[in-house]
C-alpha positions in Angstrom: 5.6 7.7 8.4 6.9 9.3 5.2 7.8 7.2 2.2 11.6 7.7 2.4 11.6 6.5 6.0 9.5 3.5 5.1 11.9 2.5 2.3 14.9 3.0 4.6 13.3 0.8 7.2 12.6 -1.9 4.6 16.3 -1.9 3.6 17.5 -1.8 7.2 15.3 -4.8 8.2 16.5 -6.8 5.3 13.1 -6.9 3.5 14.7 -5.3 0.4 18.1 -6.0 -1.1 20.3 -3.1 -2.4 19.3 -3.7 -6.0 15.5 -3.9 -5.3 13.0 -1.1 -5.7 9.4 -0.9 -4.4 6.3 1.2 -5.1 4.5 2.8 -2.3 0.9 4.1 -2.8 0.4 7.8 -1.7 -1.6 8.3 1.5 -1.7 4.7 2.6 1.5 4.4 4.6 -0.5 3.6 7.8 -2.2 0.7 6.0 1.1 -1.2 5.2 1.1 -4.7 6.7 4.1 -6.2 5.0 6.2 -7.0 1.9 5.9 -9.9 -0.4 8.6 -12.6 -0.2 8.8 -13.2 -4.0 10.7 -11.0 -6.4 10.0 -8.4 -7.4 8.9 -7.3 -4.0 5.6 -5.5 -3.5 4.2 -3.6 -0.6 1.1 -5.2 1.0 -1.7 -3.1 2.4 -4.7 -3.8 4.6 -7.6 -3.0 2.3 -10.0 -2.1 5.1 -7.4 0.1 6.8 -7.0 1.9 3.4 -10.8 2.4 3.2 -10.7 3.9 6.7 -7.8 6.3 5.7 -9.8 7.4 2.6 -12.8 8.2 4.8 -10.7 10.0 7.4 -9.0 12.1 4.7 -12.3 13.3 3.2 -15.3 13.3 5.6 -17.7 13.8 2.7 -16.9 10.4 1.3 -19.1 7.5 2.5 -18.2 3.9 2.7 -19.5 3.0 -0.8 -17.7 5.8 -2.4 -14.4 4.9 -0.6 -14.7 1.3 -1.7 -15.4 2.4 -5.3 -12.5 4.8 -5.3 -10.0 2.3 -3.9 -11.2 -0.5 -6.2 -10.8 1.8 -9.2 -7.3 2.8 -8.2 -6.0 -0.6 -7.1 -7.1 -2.2 -10.3 -4.4 -0.3 -12.2 -1.4 -2.5 -13.2 1.8 -0.5 -12.4 4.1 -3.3 -13.5 5.9 -6.0 -11.6 6.0 -4.1 -8.2 2.3 -3.1 -8.2 1.2 -2.6 -4.6 -1.2 -5.3 -3.2 -4.3 -4.6 -1.1 -5.5 -7.5 0.9 -8.9 -8.1 2.5 -8.0 -9.7 5.8 -10.4 -12.3 7.1 
């Protein structure tokens, strides 16, 4: 699903108020598992699903490289609405 549709859906379902904005990480739309309940809202991703998406996008990347890439890119602070990647138990 494209980003615009995701954001529209979040507003329609009441996950975001009219004045709220949210950051969505490129290429990980299929790994979205939710939205935080605290303000400012952040998109929450399944870490392992994101790893899978990285490996599907580039078949030359192995598991260790995908983990390293995701860890490097998710450690960047993008401000109050920084997306969250969660390792599900």
